[in-house]
N, C-alpha and C positions, 0 to 999 in steps of 0.2 A: 457332436463335440461333448466331451464329458466335463460339464461345468463344475461339478463337485470336485473332480480331480484337480482342476485349475485352482479352485479356491483353497483347497486344503493342502495341496502339495507345493504350491508356490511359496517362495521366500519373500515375495514382494509385499505381502500384507500380513498383519498380525491377526490371525483368524479369531483368536480368543477375544480380542478387543473389537474386531469389526462386526462379527455376526450378531452380537446383541443389538446392534443398530439395524435400521432398514438397509438391507444389502441387495444391490441389483447388479447384474452383469449384462452389459450391452455390447453390440458390435461397434466397429469404427463408424458405422453409418447411424448409430443411435438405436437400432432395433433391440428391444429387450429380449434376452435369451434365458435369464434365470432370475428369480426373486425368492426371498425368504418370506415367511408368514408376516413378519413385522412390517415389511414393505407394503404388503397388502393392507394391513391395518392402518398404516400411516397415510397411504394414498387413498384409503377408503374405497377400494375396488377389489374385484376378484383376481385370482392368479391367472385365470384364463384370459381375462381382459388385458392384463398387463403383458402377457406373453404374446399377444397379437398387436401390441402397440409400439410406438416409438417414444423415447424418453422426452422428446419435445412435446408430446401430448400431455405431459404432466409438469414439466419444469420449463419455465420461461427461458428462452434462448437456448434450450436443449443441449445439443451436442457441443456448442461453443462454450457453454459454462463448464461442461465436463472436461473438455480439452484444456481450458484455462486452469481449472483446479488441479489437473494432472501436471501441468507445466510448472506451476508454482509450488507444488507439493505441500499445499496447505489448504485449510478449509475456506470455502467461499460461501457467500450467502445466496441461496437459491430460492426463488418464489414459485409456488404452485400456480399453474395456469388458472386464471380467472378467479382466484381466491386469495385473501389476505393471510396466507399461511407461509411461513418461511422456514428454511432448513439450513443447518450447517451441512455443507456437502464437501466431502473429500472424494478424490478419484485417483486410481492407479491404473496405468496401462499394463495389461497382462495379455500375453499372446496376441490374439487378433481382436481385442476389445478393451473395455474398461470395467473395473469393479468400482461401483459407486457406493458410498455409505452416506446415509441421510439421518440427521437428527433434528427433531422438531424443536425450534427455538421460539415458537409463537406462544407456547403455553407456560404459565407460571404455576402449574398445579403441583409441582414437586415441593417437598419440604426442603429447608436449607441443608439438611444432612444428606438428602438424596440428590441435590442439584449437581450437575456436572461442572467441572472447573470453568468451562467457557461461560456458563450462565453466571457463576459467582463473579468471574472477572468483569462481566458487564455491569453487575450491580456495584462493584467497587469503582469502576470507571464512572458510572452515573453519579455516585457519591462524590467523587473527586470533581466532576464537572459542576455539580451543584454548589460546591464550596469554592469555586474559582474566585469569586469576588472576595471571600474571606482571606484567601491566600494572597491575592494580588494587591489588595488595598494597602496593607501595612508596608509591603515592599515598595509600592509606588510612593508612599510617603517618605521612605528613607531615600529613595532616588531623588525625589523632588527637593527635599530640604537639604540634602548633601550637595546637590548641584547649586542651590541658591547660596549656600555658605561658601562654596568654591568660587562663586561669582562675586563674593564680597557683600551680599545683601544682609548678612548677619553681623557685619562689623569686621574690623581688622583681625587678622590671625597671624601667628608666627609662621615662619617657613615650615617648621616641623608640623604644626597643626594643619596647614594647608596641604601638606603631603599626605597626612593621614586621612583628611576628609576626601581627597581625590581617590584614595584607595577604597574608602567606604563607598563612594559613588560608583566606581567601576565594578566592584564586586556585587553591589546591590543591583546594578544594571544587568550584569551577567546572570544573576539569580532570577531576575524578572523575566529575562529571555528564556531561561531554562524552565521555569514554572509555566510560562505561556505555551511552550512547545509540549510539555508534559500534559497539560490540559487539552491541547489540540489533539494529541495522540489518544487520550482517553475518550474524547468526543468522537473521533473517527472510528474507534474500536467498538464503542458501546452503542452509538446511534449514527450509523453511516447515513449521510445525506442522500436522499433519493434524487437522482439526476433530473434536472429540468432541461431536457435536450432541445436546443434551438440552433438554427444556422449561425455560424460565427466564422470570422476571418481569423484563422489561426496565426498567420504571419503578423497581423496587426496586434494580436494578443501577445505573442512572443516579444515583439518590439516594445510594447508597453511595460512588460515585466522587466526587461533589460533596462529600460529608462528609469523605472522605479528604483532599481538597485545601484544607480550611479554612485551614490555616496559610499557604498560598500567597496567599490573598486577604484574610486577616485584617489589618486595619489599612489596607487599600485601600478606596477608594470604589467597590467593585464589588459588584453584586447579581447573583446567579445564580437564575434561575427555570426550572422544568421544566414544560413544557406539552404533555401528550399530547392529541391530537385526541379529540373526543368519541367517535368510532367506532374509535379505535385499539385493536387487540388487544394487550394488554400482555404476554400469554404467547406467546413465540415459540420456535421450535426452532433453537438455535444453540449455539456454543461460548462459555460464559460467560467463560472465562479470556481467550480472544482478544478478545472484545468489550470486556472490562474494560480490557485493555491499549490497545486502540484509543482508547477514550474518555479514558483517563488521559493518553495522549500528546497528543491534540488539545486537551484542556482545559489541560494544562500549557503548550502552545504559546501559547494565548490569554492565560492568566494571566501568563505571563512577559513579555508584550508590552503589557499595559495596566495602568493604575493606577486607572481609573474606568470608569463606564458599566455597562450591563447585558449579561449573557451569558444568552441565552435558548436552552434546549435543547428543541427541538420534536420530538415523536415522532408519526409518521403512517404510514398505509398508502396510498401514492400510487395515483391512479386511472389508467385506461388512457391518458387524454390526456397525463398527465405522462410515462408510460413511452414513449409514441410520440415525445414530444419528445426523448427520450434514445436513440431507435432501439432500444428494448428490446421484446421480445415480451411480450404480456400474460401476467402471472403474479402471484403474491402476493409483494410486497416490503415490507420495513420501511425507512422513511427516517428517519434521525437527523440533525437539523440543529443545529449549534452556532453561534449567531450572536452577534457582538459589535458593539455600537454604537460602540465606541472604537477598534477595530482596522481601519484603512483601508489598503488595499494598492494599489500602482500596477500598471500592466500589466507592467513589468519584474519586479516581485515575483512575479506570478502565473506568469510563464513558467518559473521554476525552482523552484516550490514543492515539487515532489516529486522533484527531480533534483539530489542533492548533487554528482554528477560534473560536471554542467554549471555549477552555480553557483560552484564553486571557482575557475573561470576567468573569472567575470563581475564586473561592478561591484558585484554584490550579495553579495560573498564574506562580508561580516559576518553574513549570514543562513545560513551553511552549516550551523550546528547545527540550525536550524529545518528545513532541507531534509533533513537526516539523519533527524530524528524523523519527519517526514511521509513520507519514503520507507519507513520501517518500517511506518507506518500503512497506506500503499498496499499493501505486501506482505501485511500481515495481512488487510486487507479482501479482497484477491484470493484468499487462502486460503479465505475464506468464499464465494467465487464472486461477490463484490460489486464495486462501483466506488465511488471517492471523488473528489470534485472540490471546488474552492473558487470561490466567486463573491464579488466585491466591488463594491458599489454606491457611487458617489461621494457623499460627505456623508450616507450612510445607514448601512450596516453591511457586515461581512464574514461570510460564512456558509461553514462547513465541512460538506459534505454527504456522508453515508455511506449508501449504498443496498445492502441485502443481501437476497437472495432467500430464500424459505422452502425448506427442503430436505426 
């Protein structure tokens, strides 16, 4: 196989941008077929050694991470085997294999002028997270005092004054929610939580999240049902806190967007045909689908669902908060080595799909 021809003549990758990084071509089974010199330096081994190895010899979860990166068409964090070194890894499926690009994110040796945008973004996000209390405290004061005044604790008010104070209370509460989600996104993007995987009852976890959100759909004509498949293994090995936050965020997105209809939460273990349709290697996965019959999305909605940086300059800017929340969801799902996507069927339903592997 002429690897150089594949790399330089395909339209699937931007060679000028890709080759300055560590670039590796592997087969669908993970066998390394071609590497550049930068890859040898980054992985601290010889080209001969690399060409007789499998990608799983160097990257934890190996081919599964590569397939996941290719499916989401975005960078994932990959860790070198037995060492505390991390990479931004992108992957593209080309002919009978994958082209992988690796960039070391463990080192801070570059000057600010030389730093890549991803590193600079992490620093900005860390800065935002560290200022979270400074941002939240004054807003919390506005929310608290305006609520107290609306409840009459500050003395009597005219009808007009009461109207204004309730507007202040609502807008400051909305701002508090927005800032909280913005900081959550910054946290998941700059410092993703390392999963603490333990056995958990997923059905019970989903039930608790639904119960927690009762106030959000109380008074609405919304029905929530939980439907595990007959063969679904309800006990899985994962991080309960990360999964709870993922489910909470997705359910909030749906509940804040609809006033009626059914929200169905389906739990299943997808078969090999389904995994093949997503270009995933056969393995044990858990699929969580949250579907709403009342939430219908257009193609333009779907384009920016997980990208707040893109949506802020688009005609869908009013949905920037939703994109921020879903970007956090995407980061958390990736920390579990999973993928998330949205499907919307005209006049039928919208489904948020979360696929996580057994670890």
